[in-house]
C-alpha positions in Angstrom: 48.8 118.6 40.9 50.9 121.6 41.7 47.9 123.5 43.1 47.1 120.4 45.3 50.6 120.3 46.6 50.3 124.0 47.6 46.9 123.5 49.3 48.3 120.6 51.3 51.6 122.4 52.3 50.4 125.9 53.0 48.4 125.1 56.3 51.4 123.3 57.7 53.8 126.2 56.8 51.4 128.7 58.4 51.2 126.6 61.6 55.0 126.4 61.8 55.2 130.2 61.2 53.1 131.0 64.3 55.1 128.8 66.7 57.0 130.5 69.5 60.7 130.5 68.8 61.7 127.9 71.4 59.2 125.5 70.0 60.2 126.4 66.4 63.8 125.5 67.2 62.8 122.3 68.9 61.0 121.3 65.7 64.1 122.4 63.8 66.3 120.1 65.9 63.9 117.1 65.2 63.9 117.8 61.5 67.7 118.2 61.5 68.2 114.9 63.2 66.0 113.2 60.6 67.6 114.8 57.6 71.2 114.2 58.9 71.0 110.9 60.7 68.2 109.1 58.9 68.0 110.5 55.3 71.6 111.7 55.0 70.5 114.5 52.7 73.4 115.4 50.4 75.9 114.2 53.0 78.3 113.0 50.4 78.3 116.4 48.7 78.8 118.2 52.0 81.7 116.0 53.0 83.4 116.4 49.6 83.0 120.2 49.7 84.4 120.4 53.2 87.4 118.1 52.3 88.1 120.2 49.2 88.0 123.6 50.9 89.1 123.0 54.5 92.0 120.5 54.1 93.8 122.2 57.0 91.1 120.8 59.4 91.3 117.2 60.7 88.6 114.7 59.7 87.1 115.1 63.2 87.1 118.9 63.0 85.3 118.7 59.6 82.8 116.3 61.1 82.0 118.9 63.8 81.5 121.5 61.1 79.3 119.1 59.2 77.0 118.5 62.2 76.7 122.1 63.0 76.0 123.0 59.4 73.0 120.7 59.2 71.5 122.1 62.3 72.0 125.6 61.0 70.6 124.8 57.5 67.3 123.6 58.9 67.2 126.7 61.2 67.4 128.9 58.1 64.6 127.0 56.4 62.4 127.3 59.5 63.2 131.0 59.9 62.2 131.6 56.3 58.8 130.0 57.2 58.6 132.1 60.3 58.9 135.2 58.1 55.3 134.6 57.0 54.0 136.0 60.2 56.9 137.5 62.1 56.3 141.1 63.2 58.6 143.9 62.0 59.5 144.6 65.6 60.6 141.0 66.2 62.5 141.0 62.9 64.4 144.2 63.8 65.4 142.6 67.1 66.7 139.5 65.5 68.4 140.9 62.5 70.4 144.0 63.4 72.9 146.3 61.5 76.2 147.5 63.0 76.8 150.5 60.6 73.6 151.7 58.9 75.4 155.1 58.6 77.5 153.5 55.8 74.4 152.4 54.0 72.7 155.8 54.4 75.8 157.5 53.0 75.6 155.4 49.9 71.9 156.3 49.5 72.9 160.0 49.8 75.0 159.6 46.6 71.7 159.3 44.7 72.7 156.3 42.7 71.1 152.9 42.8 73.0 150.2 44.7 74.0 146.6 44.0 74.1 144.8 47.3 76.1 141.6 47.3 75.8 139.0 49.9 76.2 135.2 50.2 74.5 132.0 51.2 76.0 132.5 54.6 74.4 132.9 58.1 70.9 134.3 57.1 70.2 135.5 53.6 66.5 135.0 54.2 66.2 137.7 56.9 68.2 140.2 55.0 64.8 141.7 54.0 65.0 143.4 57.4 67.0 146.1 55.6 63.8 147.3 53.9 62.7 149.0 57.1 65.8 151.2 57.0 66.0 151.9 53.3 64.6 155.0 51.5 65.4 153.4 48.1 63.0 150.7 46.9 64.3 147.2 47.6 64.6 144.4 45.1 65.8 140.9 45.6 67.1 138.7 42.7 66.0 135.1 42.9 65.6 132.0 40.8 62.0 131.3 40.0 60.4 128.1 41.4 58.7 125.7 38.9 55.6 125.3 41.0 53.8 128.7 40.4 51.8 128.4 43.7 54.9 127.8 45.8 56.7 130.5 43.8 54.0 133.0 44.6 54.2 132.1 48.3 58.0 132.5 48.4 57.6 135.8 46.7 55.1 137.0 49.3 57.4 135.8 52.2 60.5 137.4 50.8 58.7 140.6 49.7 57.8 141.7 53.2 59.3 144.9 54.6 59.6 147.0 51.5 61.0 144.4 49.2 60.1 143.2 45.7 61.4 139.9 44.1 62.6 139.8 40.5 63.5 136.5 38.9 66.9 136.1 37.2 65.5 136.1 33.7 63.9 139.6 34.2 66.6 141.2 36.2 68.4 143.1 33.5 65.2 144.4 32.0 63.6 145.5 35.2 66.8 147.2 36.6 67.3 149.0 33.2 63.7 150.2 33.1 64.0 151.5 36.7 67.1 153.4 35.9 65.5 154.9 32.8 62.5 156.0 34.9 64.8 157.5 37.6 63.7 154.9 40.2 66.5 154.5 42.8 66.7 151.0 44.0 68.8 148.7 46.1 69.3 145.3 44.4 70.3 142.2 46.4 72.4 139.7 44.6 73.4 136.4 46.2 76.3 135.6 43.8 78.4 133.0 45.6 77.0 129.8 43.8 78.2 128.5 40.5 77.1 129.8 37.1 76.5 127.5 34.1 79.9 126.6 32.6 78.9 127.6 29.1 78.0 131.1 30.4 81.2 131.6 32.3 83.3 134.6 31.5 85.4 134.9 34.6 87.2 132.4 36.8 88.8 133.0 40.2 90.2 131.1 43.1 87.5 130.4 45.7 88.5 128.5 48.9 91.6 127.2 47.2 90.1 126.1 43.8 89.7 127.9 40.5 86.0 128.1 39.7 83.6 130.1 37.5 82.2 133.2 39.2 78.9 135.0 38.7 79.6 138.5 37.3 76.0 139.6 36.4 75.8 142.0 39.4 79.1 143.6 38.5 78.2 144.0 34.8 74.9 145.7 35.6 76.6 148.0 38.0 79.2 149.0 35.3 76.7 149.4 32.5 74.2 151.5 34.6 76.8 153.3 36.8 75.6 151.9 40.2 77.3 151.8 43.5 78.3 148.5 45.2 78.2 147.3 48.8 78.8 144.0 50.4 76.6 142.9 53.3 78.5 140.8 55.7 76.0 138.8 57.8 77.2 137.0 61.0 75.3 134.6 63.2 75.5 135.9 66.8 73.5 133.1 68.4 70.6 130.9 67.4 67.9 133.1 65.9 70.0 136.3 66.0 72.1 137.8 63.2 74.2 140.9 62.7 74.9 142.6 59.4 77.8 145.0 58.5 78.1 146.9 55.3 81.4 146.8 53.5 81.9 149.5 50.9 83.2 148.1 47.6 83.0 151.0 45.3 81.1 154.2 44.5 82.9 154.6 41.1 82.9 151.1 39.6 84.2 152.1 36.2 87.4 153.3 37.8 88.2 149.7 38.7 89.5 146.9 36.5 87.0 144.6 35.0 86.0 141.7 37.4 87.6 143.5 40.3 84.3 143.8 42.2 83.5 140.2 41.7 87.0 139.3 43.0 86.5 141.5 46.1 83.1 139.8 46.7 84.6 136.3 46.6 87.4 137.4 49.0 84.8 138.7 51.5 82.8 135.4 51.3 86.0 133.4 51.9 86.8 135.4 55.0 83.5 134.6 56.5 83.7 130.9 55.7 87.1 130.5 57.3 85.9 132.3 60.4 82.9 130.0 60.9 82.5 127.4 58.1 79.4 125.8 59.7 77.2 128.8 58.5 77.9 128.4 54.8 75.5 126.6 52.4 77.6 123.4 51.8 74.9 121.3 50.1 75.4 123.1 46.8 77.9 121.6 44.3 79.9 124.9 44.2 83.1 123.3 43.1 81.9 120.9 40.5 83.5 122.9 37.6 86.8 123.5 39.4 90.1 123.6 37.5 92.9 122.5 39.8 
């Protein structure tokens, strides 16, 4: 059944991936209208999250954010599909970097790098960094239950000098790479909620005390890795700009959980600046302690 689902879905995804961008975004608008107006996909969750975290906005202002978010969310999904066939030249035009010199300086330190970023703007096209990196790129992701779809997603996200590693294998693979002297850059999207039973650190995020992922920080501490934050902004539809924010090149000189705290502060800044580009459908605040 899973293989049948893949066989049926793949041709459609490939056709979407070869669409010119104007047509791609027209299709995105149609899907967005259907998901938002007809289906109402997770609308209650989105509205609850916005009310919890943006109480300073009026109901009408939050409604504007909500509508913009759904349009952006579908764009991100369509852009992920587009990655199947997009050329490296086109990718480099649409996902640019403001300060690659900062990233290059960190590579010169000859220590592997933990790269934090969030479900904000475009996390899918962050693989564009691979064209500029001398270190081997790895992206940490959650494995998909359907093995055929999982394999497709791995192929899509592994373009441009990137390799995906699932969350259960992350610690082992990074440790093995360190032991072999393989210098890597490891992308961690750490803004969503960890399981409550596994939580070791809580912090205030968008006005509410919630559990925070600390896996990236712990690996960096244990294996003496440097840490950067990649701040991705949406410039206009289909175009993104990333800026590297140094967090530390001596992590064990910082108090425990300090890097995780700095990461959350950076994510908050982006959300307050343009909340419509955050991933609001996730129940990020379900374990909050107010």
